[in-house]
C-alpha positions as CSV (number, residue, x, y, z in Angstrom):
1,M,176.6,75.1,128.3
2,G,179.6,75.0,125.9
3,A,182.7,74.0,128.0
4,E,180.5,72.4,130.7
5,A,179.0,70.0,128.2
6,E,182.4,69.0,126.9
7,A,183.9,68.3,130.3
8,M,182.9,64.7,131.0
9,N,184.4,62.2,133.5
10,K,186.5,59.4,132.2
11,I,188.3,56.6,134.1
12,V,190.8,54.3,132.4
13,R,192.3,51.3,134.2
14,E,195.0,49.4,132.2
15,H,196.1,45.9,133.0
16,Y,192.9,45.3,135.1
17,P,192.5,41.6,136.1
18,V,189.6,39.8,134.3
19,E,188.8,38.1,137.6
20,R,188.0,41.5,139.2
21,L,185.4,42.4,136.6
22,P,181.7,42.0,137.3
23,E,180.3,38.7,136.0
24,D,178.4,40.2,133.1
25,L,181.6,41.9,131.8
26,R,183.8,38.9,132.6
27,R,181.7,36.6,130.5
28,G,183.7,35.4,127.4
29,L,187.0,36.7,128.6
30,P,189.8,34.2,129.5
31,P,190.7,34.0,133.2
32,G,194.2,35.0,134.1
33,K,194.3,37.8,131.6
34,T,194.2,41.5,132.0
35,V,192.1,44.1,130.1
36,T,191.9,47.8,129.7
37,V,188.7,49.2,131.3
38,T,187.4,52.6,130.2
39,V,184.4,54.2,131.9
40,E,183.0,57.4,130.5
41,E,180.1,59.4,131.7
42,E,177.4,59.7,129.1
43,A,176.2,63.2,128.3
44,P,172.5,63.7,128.6
45,P,170.7,64.4,125.3
46,S,170.5,68.0,124.3
47,R,167.2,70.0,124.4
48,E,167.2,70.0,120.6
49,T,167.5,66.2,120.5
50,L,164.7,65.7,122.9
51,I,162.4,68.0,121.0
52,A,163.2,66.2,117.7
53,L,162.4,62.8,119.3
54,L,159.1,64.1,120.7
55,E,158.2,65.6,117.3
56,R,159.0,62.3,115.5
57,A,157.0,60.3,118.1
58,R,154.0,62.6,117.5
59,K,154.1,62.2,113.8
60,G,154.4,58.4,114.0
61,D,151.5,56.0,113.3
62,P,149.3,55.1,116.2
63,I,149.3,51.6,117.5
64,P,147.3,49.6,114.9
65,D,145.2,47.7,117.4
66,D,143.7,48.2,120.9
67,P,145.9,46.6,123.6
68,V,142.8,46.0,125.8
69,E,141.1,44.0,123.0
70,R,144.3,42.0,122.5
71,I,144.4,41.1,126.2
72,R,140.7,40.2,126.2
73,A,141.2,38.0,123.2
74,L,144.1,36.2,124.8
75,R,142.2,35.8,128.0
76,D,139.0,34.5,126.4
77,D,140.9,32.2,124.1
78,D,140.9,29.4,126.6
């Protein structure tokens, strides 16, 4: 997994027109300007990380109340 995990895809576009960005990325940027866009592939979490997350979730406190009871109370509140 060594070298394979380190080789990730990365795309960099300099002087990219703000107008060509998707709306959610364009929001708050002044029209007529250019930006540098960097897109990097995210590495999936390692097996060790996933195991640690599962162990932490198992040790966590259970939900303090019953969701079904909560829904019934909200429904019957009328």
